[in-house]
Steps between C-alpha positions, in 0.01 A plus 500: 500500500479455124181327389511508120551183296833420341816642659860505389788350698609839636146582601473160668812572704359841600172337603695243704705770674187704571334195657806436716523865611135500600581229759855583604499309830348189347736512203803544727407206719433288191845578359669425833533128429661570163734759653614265776544210259708693246710666771561167673607326178746777412643518852536123539668459163726797581608328822571175317687673219699700752594182684618335179700810406659503847605138452647581158686798649631281779634246252660778298650656814642173634582353162326214323822295497481406867445158654409452865596180682334411829513191721201270482325325210224651289167328446200649318650845503579505873824447688491240773774388729660167436548254782787571731705814496381722212771759563716324247650781293856567612830644385595179317187538286591860422853407396374210285252726323771754426734233367269267306229722348635670185171682438526673839690827548442559872385302804380702799422312824258661742387447858226716650321558827324765702699716737457785742704803393589794722668837454524717810142513636329378182399138435382323187420140413604400149631221279876442501646311203850363486639496146811570292622806314362355174152572636536862386499426126325162499196632688526851356548665840716812448574736788376857530808582705789317663678187376409133481680259732780297337600135476768577761229624737320173446806278555593691818140488621501875544208658679405740225160550339295675234155633590187560294330837481216397733750396766696821449186713533400332825840497668656822370334841483687767302816298553724326247501133609832419331771446759256476789480195723172313553423197713353191333379243753736660751810504278663818370504543120645787300274638227699506175223618270131554427327288235330699227122515543316219319153509655256216557535204266229241534433456873848611610630847575845492340603809698429342838810282523862490604781323313803359679786271383369146483777353717427762762132412491561127528758511777420812701123549458333169428751232600444272201705354214226467240335748267133586478523552124741539211449751220659413167563741214485343154731625226213546254122488541489243219711266713248477788394145415858387442614655828209337686606156375863564595405619849272202556772255395759663725277516808371144458863384485593712802207369703565141386147450366449176311286443193135505599552721803327839493707817515544630853527853361289727280610709205284791388571761236400862533277452196323204664437699815381800299269290283347333804433835663363644175269201452372537856436870444325422170275241666393738776450778246269288287310383809450852633415638157240226453342591831499865391328405172220344705424844641459620140241231445324603820509858373345380176215339692446835671485671161241250375293551812499878475426489126196280567382762748563768237294311242210480745524870589510606134240265356271787395794681333572183303138487386514863385817438301349198332189701416726760336656234277792359699588145405560230755871502421511877574352438845739213560797709387410787732488285815803300394699823458396607851631171637826527306541863606470398865770234450733723299481788748555256786793353310662840450466588869625151589812546286581825678440336839704191410801693373479734798478204739809339347694826532392547862595143595844556351554843652366453852546127561808435287335219302633427154230593249506527123189612311486321166282617206370146449329507840335834420371382162389165641304644792347781295402264217349255747304782660361603160403140425327480837295805404397338172428157647298615799332779308360274229215353704359833628542655154323207335223516759449868422498435124236225529249713691160533335459865390133524607562342840801727544295813427235390751763434770476734798 
């Protein structure tokens, strides 16, 4: 350990590293709080950023120019059912929207439900959606093989279907599903095609579904005349607001709602849904990152505690240095550099652990993660500040020691 008076910055860093190496176990445990805090901040922010990116990708994949109409009024961001029969979207509404909304290029009615699907000795439970042939381009759902069902299939209520990759993987092994017959809720359906893989979007696995003609779904599967939802494609993204007004006017007229009555339907744009999900992800990210920053503060308290112990252990060394001409600021700088070195080294290890954790969560658990440089700089900078803040008191205590009392200390 160097004991002469004034030291340069590089010598101070060497002295700090030598002090840390002399107590490797203690130094490692002291840095643990910083490591965990930095790693947690980076990982949490990566999860939040990945979630927001997934939402943006979903909007891009489905198209921002989509409007979703569902039965039931909206209050404070939630959909609640109106009094009476809320299944109030029917074919007359669809025809009116097609005829009286100039800003709309396509109207796709949908009705969905769960169903048991069987092929030979294999069974699978999935979501079956009745829709029209426009679904393919409106919802960006191309096929990997086969052909989409047609309007004629829909009008004739043909028992044909399109299956997602997850359904195909569970019902067919090394077999081309196209042309095969499966049973949906006990009824035979011919597989006309396989929907191209889209993966998980939000909370829904887009590959775990079956599409059938909407008239077939209503009359043969579910026995109903109403739709669960209507998807509308707007001619231009800039016309979203105009299209929303047109749709609202048409549906209020169709449902004979008078002035002052609330809508008995809800209109949501893809952008609205995406923004809501992104805001939720952002809120949870900030909450989790804040909790992670607390661990950095706890780590800083650990650094201050261990530096106070170090000052006590090296009191005689401090006295010798002062006797050799070291100024109080030199003593203070030495201990402050040791504190900062602990934080910086912990920050570096924490960055590696945080990035590695984000990669592992993505690779082994399939979570959407995106490591952003801002999170790395923020957590590392905060760790360095923690080292300075919590190192000041021990360093000042060391610098204020009386040289004579320090030399007499045993």
